[in-house]
C-alpha positions in Angstrom: -16.0 -4.6 9.4 -17.0 -6.4 6.3 -15.3 -9.5 5.0 -16.8 -11.1 1.9 -20.5 -11.6 2.7 -19.9 -11.5 6.5 -20.4 -8.4 8.6 -19.0 -8.1 12.0 -19.5 -5.2 14.5 -17.3 -4.4 17.4 -15.0 -1.9 19.0 -11.2 -1.7 18.6 -9.1 -0.1 21.2 -5.7 1.1 19.9 -2.8 2.4 22.1 0.9 2.4 22.7 2.3 -0.6 24.7 5.0 0.7 26.9 6.3 -2.9 27.6 6.8 -3.8 24.0 7.3 -0.4 22.4 4.7 -1.2 19.8 1.4 0.1 18.8 -1.2 -2.6 19.8 -4.9 -3.1 19.5 -7.7 -5.2 20.9 -10.8 -5.8 18.8 -13.9 -7.0 20.7 -16.4 -8.3 18.2 -20.3 -8.7 18.4 -19.9 -12.5 18.2 -17.7 -12.6 21.3 -14.3 -12.7 19.6 -11.2 -10.9 21.0 -8.6 -10.2 18.3 -5.2 -8.7 19.2 -3.0 -6.9 16.6 0.4 -5.1 16.4 0.9 -2.2 14.0 4.0 -0.7 12.4 4.1 2.1 9.8 7.3 2.7 8.0 7.0 5.3 5.3 3.8 4.3 3.3 4.2 0.6 4.3 1.7 -0.5 6.9 2.3 -3.9 8.6 -0.3 -5.4 10.9 0.5 -8.6 12.7 -2.2 -10.9 14.2 -0.8 -11.0 17.7 2.8 -10.0 18.0 5.5 -9.2 15.5 6.7 -12.9 15.7 3.4 -14.0 14.2 3.5 -15.4 10.6 0.0 -14.0 10.1 0.3 -10.4 8.9 -1.1 -7.7 6.6 1.3 -5.7 4.4 0.0 -2.8 2.4 0.8 0.6 1.0 -1.3 3.8 1.2 -2.2 6.0 -1.6 -0.6 9.5 -1.9 -3.5 11.2 -0.3 -3.6 8.6 2.5 -7.3 7.6 2.1 -6.8 4.0 0.8 -4.5 1.2 1.9 -4.2 -1.7 -0.4 -2.3 -4.9 0.4 -2.9 -8.5 1.6 -3.2 -10.6 4.6 -0.9 -13.6 4.5 -0.2 -16.6 6.7 1.3 -20.0 6.2 -1.0 -21.7 3.5 -3.3 -18.8 2.7 -4.1 -15.2 2.6 -6.3 -12.7 0.7 -6.2 -9.2 -0.8 -7.5 -6.4 1.3 -8.4 -2.7 0.7 -8.9 -0.4 3.7 -10.7 3.0 3.0 -10.5 5.8 5.5 -14.1 6.7 6.7 
């Protein structure tokens, strides 16, 4: 994962959470971080919450017609940034 000039390596496990009925993930980074996310896809709108769906920190973006690029922004109270994800 690259964010600005920073590079982070890790592994992300994604799976269906039976208890919440949501698609959840856990990212384990090379610097020891553990990040949890919740995903929802409605049409071409992808929403990713940092933590659960009650979190004010979230990404909202739309995918291109061919599904190879998702452009949007991370936002949270007091901040945020534009983000582009490209399918590898």
